[in-house]
C-alpha positions in Angstrom: 73.0 133.8 39.1 77.0 133.4 39.2 77.0 136.6 41.8 74.7 134.9 44.1 77.2 131.1 43.9 79.7 133.8 44.7 78.3 135.1 47.6 77.1 132.0 48.9 80.6 130.3 48.6 82.4 133.5 50.2 79.5 133.0 52.8 80.3 129.5 53.4 84.1 130.3 53.4 84.0 132.9 56.0 81.8 130.4 58.0 83.8 128.1 58.2 86.8 130.4 58.7 85.0 131.5 61.9 84.5 128.0 62.8 88.4 127.0 62.5 89.2 130.6 64.8 86.7 129.2 67.4 87.8 126.1 67.9 91.5 127.0 67.8 90.6 129.3 70.4 88.9 127.3 72.5 92.3 125.1 72.3 94.4 127.7 73.5 91.8 128.0 76.7 91.8 124.5 77.5 96.4 124.5 77.4 97.4 124.7 81.1 99.5 127.6 82.0 102.1 125.4 83.5 103.3 122.9 80.2 104.5 120.2 83.3 100.7 119.8 84.3 100.0 118.3 81.0 98.9 114.4 80.9 97.5 112.2 78.7 93.0 111.8 79.4 93.2 108.6 78.7 95.2 107.2 81.6 94.8 108.8 84.9 97.0 110.2 86.7 99.0 108.2 89.1 98.7 109.5 93.1 101.5 110.2 95.2 101.3 106.3 96.9 101.4 104.9 92.8 104.6 107.2 91.5 106.4 105.8 94.9 105.6 102.1 94.3 106.6 102.6 90.7 110.4 104.3 91.4 110.9 100.4 92.8 111.9 97.1 91.3 112.5 93.6 93.1 115.8 92.7 94.2 114.3 89.3 95.4 112.1 88.7 97.8 113.8 86.1 100.9 112.4 84.6 104.4 114.0 87.8 106.1 112.0 90.7 104.2 111.6 92.3 100.4 114.5 94.3 98.7 114.0 96.3 96.0 116.2 99.4 94.1 115.4 103.0 93.3 115.6 102.7 89.6 116.5 106.5 89.2 119.7 106.0 91.4 121.7 103.1 89.5 124.9 104.4 87.9 128.3 104.6 88.4 129.6 106.5 91.3 131.4 110.4 90.8 134.1 111.0 93.3 134.6 114.5 95.3 136.1 116.4 92.0 133.4 115.2 89.6 135.0 112.5 88.2 133.2 108.8 87.1 134.3 105.8 88.1 133.7 103.2 86.0 134.5 100.8 88.1 132.4 101.9 91.3 128.2 101.1 90.8 125.7 102.1 92.9 122.2 102.3 94.0 119.2 103.0 97.2 118.3 99.4 98.1 114.7 99.3 100.2 114.6 96.7 102.7 111.2 96.0 104.1 111.4 93.4 106.9 108.2 90.6 106.8 110.3 88.1 109.0 108.4 88.1 112.6 111.6 87.6 114.7 113.8 90.3 113.0 111.0 92.4 113.0 110.8 91.8 117.2 113.9 92.3 117.4 114.2 95.6 115.5 110.9 97.1 117.4 113.2 96.6 120.6 115.8 97.5 119.4 114.6 101.1 118.3 111.8 101.1 120.9 113.2 104.5 122.8 113.1 106.2 119.6 109.5 105.0 118.8 106.5 107.3 119.7 102.6 106.1 119.8 102.0 102.6 118.0 105.1 103.3 115.4 106.8 100.3 114.0 109.8 99.9 112.4 108.9 98.8 109.0 112.1 99.4 106.3 115.5 100.2 105.5 117.3 102.5 102.8 120.7 101.3 101.8 123.2 103.5 99.9 125.1 100.2 98.4 128.2 100.9 96.4 129.8 97.9 94.2 133.2 97.7 93.1 132.5 95.7 89.7 135.9 94.7 89.3 136.7 93.0 93.0 133.3 91.9 93.0 133.1 93.5 96.2 130.3 96.0 98.3 129.6 98.7 100.6 126.8 100.3 102.4 127.9 103.8 102.3 125.0 104.6 104.7 121.9 103.0 106.4 118.5 104.7 107.5 115.8 102.9 109.1 112.4 104.6 109.0 108.8 103.6 110.5 105.5 102.6 109.2 104.5 106.3 109.1 108.0 107.3 106.9 110.0 108.9 109.9 112.9 109.0 109.5 114.8 107.0 113.4 118.4 106.9 112.5 121.4 107.3 110.5 124.6 105.2 110.4 127.4 105.8 108.0 129.7 102.9 107.4 133.2 103.5 108.2 134.6 100.5 106.6 135.6 99.7 103.3 134.8 97.0 100.8 133.8 93.9 101.2 133.0 90.1 99.6 129.8 89.8 98.7 128.0 86.4 100.7 126.7 84.3 98.2 123.1 83.5 97.2 122.2 86.9 99.3 120.4 90.1 98.1 123.4 92.0 98.0 124.7 89.3 95.2 121.6 89.9 93.1 122.1 93.4 93.2 125.4 92.8 92.1 124.2 91.2 89.1 121.6 93.8 88.4 124.6 96.2 88.6 126.7 94.0 86.0 123.6 94.1 84.0 123.6 97.9 84.0 128.0 98.2 83.1 126.9 95.5 80.0 124.3 97.9 78.6 125.5 101.3 79.1 128.9 99.6 77.5 126.5 98.1 74.1 124.4 101.5 74.2 126.9 104.1 74.6 130.4 103.4 73.2 131.7 106.7 72.7 129.1 108.3 74.4 129.2 109.3 78.2 128.2 107.1 80.6 125.6 107.9 82.8 126.7 109.1 86.8 123.6 109.5 89.2 125.6 108.8 92.6 128.3 110.6 94.3 130.9 109.1 96.3 131.1 111.4 99.7 
């Protein structure tokens, strides 16, 4: 009787072991070749349009348009030598024009560069702020159509100017101040993030 019980126990253990190996083999087969392809199955994967929208954080909305900044570009500016200047903070700002008069004016201004039924839709501004002086500059402006086609790039030759009160530039300055405060408290003694190049 003991032999039969031992054989039944051994068979059960072998069955459990085989089941465990089969389950493990199935898990290994389900792993994608590229680990970066993993995603949580309970949340749907974002489309390219949704990923693009998630990059931007609203600065403000006024009569002229909607202003947002690319959260991945907010940071201290580095010079050509790679040294971080903790007095200069920069970010890429998107201006989406909504005012009909402004849209009509920019449409006329860029009419020769538009194809078919294209319309000027937004600008990207490479902005930098001198935190101590409370001044700013737009290093570069890029103009895009509703088909995301770049139609003009303007480099700014002038330096820093005072920030106009109650403007989107002032609202963005406040975001930069918050960034400076958060990095100061979070990283006492740590290297501060430098995301932009001052070239």
